[in-house]
C-alpha positions in Angstrom: 25.1 38.1 -48.1 21.4 37.4 -48.0 19.8 35.5 -50.8 16.1 35.7 -51.6 13.9 32.7 -51.7 13.5 32.8 -55.5 16.6 32.0 -57.5 15.6 32.5 -61.1 19.0 31.2 -62.3 18.4 27.8 -60.7 14.8 27.4 -59.5 15.2 23.6 -59.2 18.5 23.0 -57.4 19.7 19.5 -57.7 21.1 17.4 -54.8 24.8 16.9 -54.7 26.3 13.5 -54.3 27.1 14.3 -50.7 23.5 15.2 -50.0 22.3 12.1 -51.7 24.6 9.9 -49.6 23.4 11.7 -46.5 19.8 11.0 -47.5 20.6 7.4 -48.0 22.1 7.1 -44.6 19.1 8.7 -43.0 16.7 6.5 -45.0 18.6 3.4 -43.8 18.0 4.5 -40.2 14.3 5.0 -41.0 14.1 1.6 -42.7 15.3 -0.1 -39.5 12.4 1.5 -37.6 9.9 0.4 -40.2 11.2 -3.1 -40.1 11.0 -3.1 -36.3 7.4 -1.8 -36.6 6.6 -4.8 -38.8 7.4 -7.1 -35.9 10.7 -8.5 -37.2 12.8 -10.2 -34.5 16.1 -8.4 -34.0 18.7 -10.6 -32.3 20.2 -7.6 -30.5 17.4 -5.1 -30.6 19.2 -2.6 -28.4 22.1 -2.3 -30.8 19.8 -2.0 -33.8 17.8 0.7 -32.1 21.1 2.6 -31.4 22.2 2.1 -35.0 18.8 3.4 -36.3 18.9 6.6 -34.2 22.5 7.2 -35.0 21.9 6.8 -38.7 19.0 9.1 -38.7 21.0 11.7 -36.8 24.1 11.3 -39.0 22.1 11.5 -42.2 20.3 14.7 -41.1 23.3 16.5 -39.8 25.4 15.5 -42.8 22.7 16.7 -45.2 22.7 20.1 -43.5 26.5 20.3 -43.6 26.5 19.4 -47.3 23.7 21.9 -48.0 25.3 25.0 -46.3 29.1 24.4 -46.4 30.9 26.4 -49.0 28.2 29.0 -49.0 28.7 32.5 -47.5 26.9 33.2 -44.3 23.4 34.4 -44.6 19.9 33.0 -45.0 19.6 30.4 -47.8 16.1 29.9 -49.1 16.9 29.2 -52.7 14.2 27.4 -54.6 11.9 27.1 -51.6 8.9 28.2 -53.6 9.6 25.6 -56.3 10.5 22.6 -54.2 7.8 19.9 -54.0 8.4 19.5 -50.3 8.3 23.1 -49.2 5.6 24.5 -51.6 2.7 22.1 -50.9 3.8 19.9 -53.7 3.6 16.1 -53.9 6.3 15.4 -51.3 4.9 18.0 -49.0 1.4 16.4 -49.0 3.0 12.9 -48.6 5.0 14.0 -45.6 2.0 15.7 -44.1 -0.2 12.6 -44.5 2.4 10.3 -43.1 3.0 12.5 -40.0 -0.7 13.0 -39.5 -1.2 9.2 -39.7 1.5 8.5 -37.1 -0.1 11.0 -34.7 -3.5 9.3 -35.2 -1.9 5.9 -34.4 -0.1 7.4 -31.3 -3.2 8.9 -29.8 -5.9 6.5 -30.8 -4.5 3.2 -32.0 -1.3 2.5 -30.1 -1.9 -1.2 -30.3 -1.0 -1.0 -34.0 2.4 0.3 -32.9 2.9 -2.7 -30.6 1.5 -1.5 -27.2 0.3 -4.5 -25.2 -1.7 -4.5 -22.0 -0.7 -7.7 -20.1 2.2 -8.9 -22.3 5.5 -7.6 -23.4 5.3 -4.8 -26.0 5.9 -5.7 -29.6 6.6 -3.8 -32.9 7.9 -0.3 -32.8 7.0 0.3 -29.1 8.7 -3.0 -28.1 11.8 -1.9 -30.1 12.1 1.2 -27.9 11.6 -0.7 -24.7 15.3 -1.4 -24.6 16.0 2.3 -24.3 13.2 2.7 -21.8 14.7 -0.1 -19.5 18.0 1.6 -19.7 16.6 5.0 -18.7 13.9 4.2 -16.2 14.1 0.4 -15.6 10.7 -0.4 -17.0 9.0 -0.8 -20.3 7.8 2.3 -22.1 4.7 3.0 -24.2 3.7 5.0 -27.1 4.5 8.3 -25.3 8.0 7.2 -24.6 8.5 6.4 -28.3 6.9 9.8 -29.1 9.1 11.7 -26.6 12.3 10.0 -27.8 11.6 10.8 -31.5 10.3 14.3 -30.7 13.5 15.1 -28.7 15.7 13.6 -31.4 14.0 15.7 -34.1 14.6 18.9 -32.1 18.3 18.0 -31.5 19.2 17.0 -35.1 17.1 19.6 -36.9 18.4 22.1 -34.3 21.9 21.5 -35.5 20.7 22.0 -39.1 19.0 25.3 -38.0 22.2 26.5 -36.3 24.2 25.8 -39.3 21.8 27.6 -41.6 21.5 30.7 -39.3 25.2 30.6 -38.2 25.6 34.3 -39.0 23.0 35.3 -36.4 24.0 35.0 -32.7 20.4 35.4 -31.5 19.2 32.4 -33.6 22.1 30.2 -32.4 21.6 31.0 -28.7 17.8 30.5 -28.7 18.1 27.3 -30.6 20.6 25.9 -28.1 18.1 27.0 -25.4 15.2 25.0 -26.8 17.4 22.0 -27.4 18.6 22.1 -23.8 15.1 22.5 -22.3 13.6 19.7 -24.4 16.4 17.2 -23.8 16.9 17.9 -20.0 13.6 19.2 -18.7 11.1 17.6 -21.0 12.7 14.2 -21.6 15.6 13.1 -19.4 14.5 14.6 -16.0 11.0 13.1 -16.0 12.3 9.7 -17.1 15.0 9.6 -14.4 12.5 10.7 -11.7 10.3 7.8 -12.8 13.2 5.5 -12.4 13.6 6.7 -8.8 9.8 6.2 -8.2 9.5 9.9 -7.6 6.7 12.2 -8.9 7.8 13.6 -12.2 6.8 16.7 -14.2 8.1 18.7 -17.1 9.2 21.7 -15.1 8.9 24.0 -18.1 5.3 22.9 -18.9 2.7 25.1 -17.3 -1.0 25.8 -17.3 -2.9 26.4 -19.6 -0.7 24.5 -22.0 -0.5 21.8 -19.3 -4.3 21.8 -19.2 -4.5 18.8 -16.8 -2.4 20.4 -14.0 -5.6 21.0 -12.0 -7.2 17.7 -12.7 -8.1 15.7 -9.7 -5.8 12.8 -10.5 -2.8 15.1 -11.0 -3.5 17.1 -7.8 -3.9 13.9 -5.8 -0.6 12.6 -7.1 1.3 15.8 -6.3 -0.3 16.4 -2.9 0.2 12.9 -1.7 3.8 12.4 -2.9 5.5 14.1 0.0 7.8 17.1 -0.1 8.8 16.7 -3.7 5.2 16.5 -4.8 4.4 19.6 -2.8 7.4 21.3 -4.4 6.2 20.5 -7.9 2.7 21.7 -7.1 4.1 25.0 -5.7 6.4 25.3 -8.7 3.5 24.9 -11.1 1.6 27.7 -9.3 4.7 29.9 -9.2 5.1 29.5 -12.9 1.6 30.7 -13.5 1.4 33.5 -11.0 5.0 34.8 -10.8 7.6 33.5 -13.2 5.6 33.8 -16.4 4.2 37.3 -15.8 7.5 38.7 -14.7 9.5 37.2 -17.6 6.8 38.2 -20.1 6.9 41.8 -18.8 10.6 42.1 -19.4 11.1 39.9 -22.5 7.7 39.3 -24.1 6.3 35.9 -24.8 9.4 34.9 -26.6 11.0 33.8 -23.3 8.7 30.8 -23.5 7.5 30.4 -27.1 10.9 30.7 -28.7 13.3 29.8 -26.0 11.7 27.1 -23.8 8.6 25.5 -25.2 8.9 22.1 -26.9 6.0 22.9 -29.3 7.8 26.0 -30.5 11.1 24.2 -30.5 9.9 21.6 -32.9 8.3 24.3 -35.1 11.5 26.3 -35.2 13.8 23.4 -36.0 12.0 20.6 -37.9 9.3 23.0 -39.1 11.7 25.7 -40.4 11.5 24.7 -44.1 7.8 25.3 -44.0 7.6 28.7 -42.1 6.8 30.7 -45.3 3.6 28.7 -45.8 1.8 30.5 -43.0 -1.1 32.5 -44.5 -0.7 36.2 -44.3 -4.2 36.8 -45.5 -6.7 39.0 -43.7 -9.1 36.1 -43.4 -6.5 34.0 -41.7 -5.9 36.8 -39.2 -9.5 36.9 -38.3 -9.7 33.1 -37.9 -6.6 33.2 -35.8 -8.1 35.6 -33.2 -11.4 33.8 -32.9 -9.8 30.4 -32.6 -6.9 31.0 -30.2 -9.0 33.2 -27.8 -11.8 30.7 -28.0 -9.5 27.9 -26.9 -8.2 30.1 -24.0 -11.8 30.8 -22.8 -12.6 27.1 -23.1 -9.5 26.2 -21.1 -10.3 28.7 -18.4 -13.9 27.5 -18.1 -12.8 23.9 -18.0 -10.2 24.6 -15.3 -12.7 26.5 -13.1 -15.1 23.6 -13.4 -12.5 20.9 -12.5 -11.3 22.9 -9.5 -14.9 23.3 -8.4 -15.4 19.6 -8.7 -12.2 18.8 -6.8 -13.1 21.1 -3.9 -16.8 20.2 -3.6 -17.0 16.7 -5.0 -19.8 17.7 -7.3 -19.3 16.8 -10.9 -21.8 19.4 -12.3 -22.4 23.1 -12.0 -25.5 24.6 -13.6 -26.0 21.4 -15.6 -22.5 21.6 -17.0 -20.6 18.4 -16.3 -16.9 19.0 -15.7 -15.9 15.5 -16.6 -17.5 15.8 -20.0 -15.9 19.2 -20.6 -12.4 18.0 -19.9 -13.0 14.9 -22.1 -14.0 17.2 -25.0 -11.0 19.5 -24.4 -8.6 16.6 -24.1 -9.9 15.1 -27.3 -10.4 18.1 -29.6 -7.7 20.4 -28.3 -5.2 18.2 -26.5 -5.1 15.5 -29.1 -6.6 16.6 -32.5 -5.6 20.2 -32.5 -2.2 20.3 -30.7 -1.0 16.9 -31.9 -2.6 15.7 -35.2 -3.1 19.0 -36.8 -0.5 21.0 -35.0 2.4 19.0 -36.3 1.0 16.9 -39.1 0.0 20.1 -41.1 3.5 21.6 -41.0 4.0 21.0 -44.8 0.5 22.4 -45.6 -0.3 25.3 -43.3 3.2 26.3 -42.0 5.2 25.4 -38.9 3.2 27.2 -36.2 -0.3 26.0 -36.8 -0.9 25.1 -33.1 1.0 28.1 -31.7 -0.9 30.5 -33.9 -4.4 29.2 -33.9 -4.8 27.0 -30.9 -2.3 27.3 -28.0 -4.0 28.8 -24.9 -0.6 29.5 -23.4 0.4 31.6 -26.5 -2.9 33.4 -26.2 -2.4 34.2 -22.5 1.2 35.3 -22.9 0.2 37.3 -26.0 -2.3 39.4 -24.1 0.3 40.2 -21.5 2.8 41.0 -24.3 0.4 43.3 -26.1 -0.6 45.4 -23.1 2.0 45.1 -20.4 5.3 44.0 -21.9 8.5 46.0 -22.6 9.2 43.8 -25.7 8.6 45.1 -29.2 10.1 44.9 -32.7 11.3 48.4 -33.6 11.5 49.5 -37.3 13.3 52.1 -39.3 10.9 52.9 -42.1 13.3 55.1 -43.9 15.6 52.1 -44.7 12.8 49.7 -45.8 12.9 48.7 -49.4 9.7 46.7 -49.3 11.3 43.4 -50.3 8.8 41.5 -48.2 11.2 39.0 -46.8 10.1 39.8 -43.2 6.4 39.1 -44.0 7.2 36.0 -46.1 9.1 34.2 -43.4 7.0 35.2 -40.4 5.7 31.9 -39.2 2.9 33.6 -37.3 1.4 35.2 -40.4 2.2 38.8 -39.4 2.5 41.3 -42.2 5.7 42.8 -40.8 6.3 44.8 -44.0 3.1 46.8 -43.3 4.7 48.1 -40.1 8.2 48.5 -41.5 7.0 50.6 -44.4 5.4 53.0 -41.9 8.2 53.0 -39.3 5.7 51.6 -36.8 6.8 49.3 -33.9 5.5 45.7 -34.1 3.5 45.0 -31.0 1.3 42.0 -31.7 -0.1 39.4 -29.3 0.8 36.7 -31.8 4.5 37.6 -32.3 6.7 34.9 -30.7 9.9 37.0 -31.0 11.7 34.4 -33.1 13.6 37.2 -34.8 13.6 35.6 -38.3 12.1 38.8 -39.7 15.1 40.7 -38.5 17.5 38.0 -39.7 16.2 38.0 -43.3 16.0 41.8 -43.6 18.8 42.9 -46.0 18.7 46.5 -44.6 18.7 46.0 -40.9 15.3 47.7 -40.6 14.0 45.5 -37.7 15.3 45.1 -34.2 14.1 43.1 -31.2 14.2 45.3 -28.2 13.1 45.4 -24.5 12.6 49.1 -23.8 10.9 50.8 -21.0 7.1 50.9 -21.3 6.0 54.4 -22.3 2.2 54.9 -21.9 2.0 57.4 -24.8 4.1 55.2 -27.1 2.1 52.0 -26.2 -1.1 53.9 -26.9 0.2 54.9 -30.3 1.3 51.3 -31.0 -2.2 50.0 -30.1 -3.7 52.7 -32.3 -1.6 51.5 -35.1 -3.0 48.0 -34.6 -6.5 49.5 -34.6 -5.8 51.2 -37.9 -4.5 47.9 -39.3 -7.8 46.3 -38.3 -9.7 49.1 -40.0 -7.8 48.3 -43.1 -8.9 44.7 -42.8 -12.5 45.7 -42.5 -12.3 48.1 -45.5 -10.5 45.4 -47.5 -13.3 42.9 -46.8 
């Protein structure tokens, strides 16, 4: 049974006592973090930190269980357009402002979170130092706090996501995948390697998303750290030149954006309640193409400049200073766009703001998917009833219904293959497939996209 997002019989569903109790438990865990941030002296901070993270986890998982238990399997989006949190209401704006503020503190004012230079950390960062000492034998910093909370969010909201989409095997498997890669590859492995005084790297993070891979300080670190450093350097090159193109050819960009990437993992799990907020307007589509490919070009130019600087020792080429370029990129793209806006604006612009408008990795994989990949979403136009669920819940802002009504395959560079459009379709119109590439069929699919663009121009 699949229920639509608008339940006219009960547009403002009330929380049950079980949900309220779960919310209280989660709020208690959050309160402990706030008190720690204020600088309060916990007698046994390690135990308090453990209690805080456990309470946050228990409250979130319990709330999900209380929300979906007793309901038949199927997508539940009841009241999503009426809720003040999920429809850009008061709570949505408050959460957005709070998350944005936390990102600003992490990136630009870590001292306000307790980071100290020559003294022991205090406040929130000092509170997490106990976990940092346990994992890697040394104090952490703002990025350790960020990594811990980021990973915890993907894990606990991943459980919520699995419970919500428990009728769909594809959603369960890919969610477990992003939870595994975030916990093991992005968090635990780098921290444990640091404990062993070995070079560490998120093995799933690759250029151009990992924009600093070719920076001089990173290359020097890898090339001077013995066999392991050389392996990590070779692995990074192999990901760019071999692994990524091959996997994208067979499976589309979804192998990375929906199954591996931490940015996509957070968007799919913690950002799931806001996926319908992504704009489906024609204007947004135009802005999307200009922005994301502009960032990709910027990343390529910056990378070529830093490689030139590394090989020649000259900081400028044709009056363009590579150090200035990478500072601009690191600030505007690496910090402001991917961090502050990319996550902080979930409740305002939808869950894939960064993936849709700014990620150079998504842009590069999207070009491969559009022209060379076997992946596509096939449609059965004769079964489409034009309910619009597919378009509504496409977090990448694709008007899937336009394709479904015409029986046209969806071959879009921006599609991350999350499969939610197929999951919410009440008629089984949409299917995610990896068929053989037929030149005539691909030409027809690209012609369809061209027709869609002509519609955009005529509409405007």
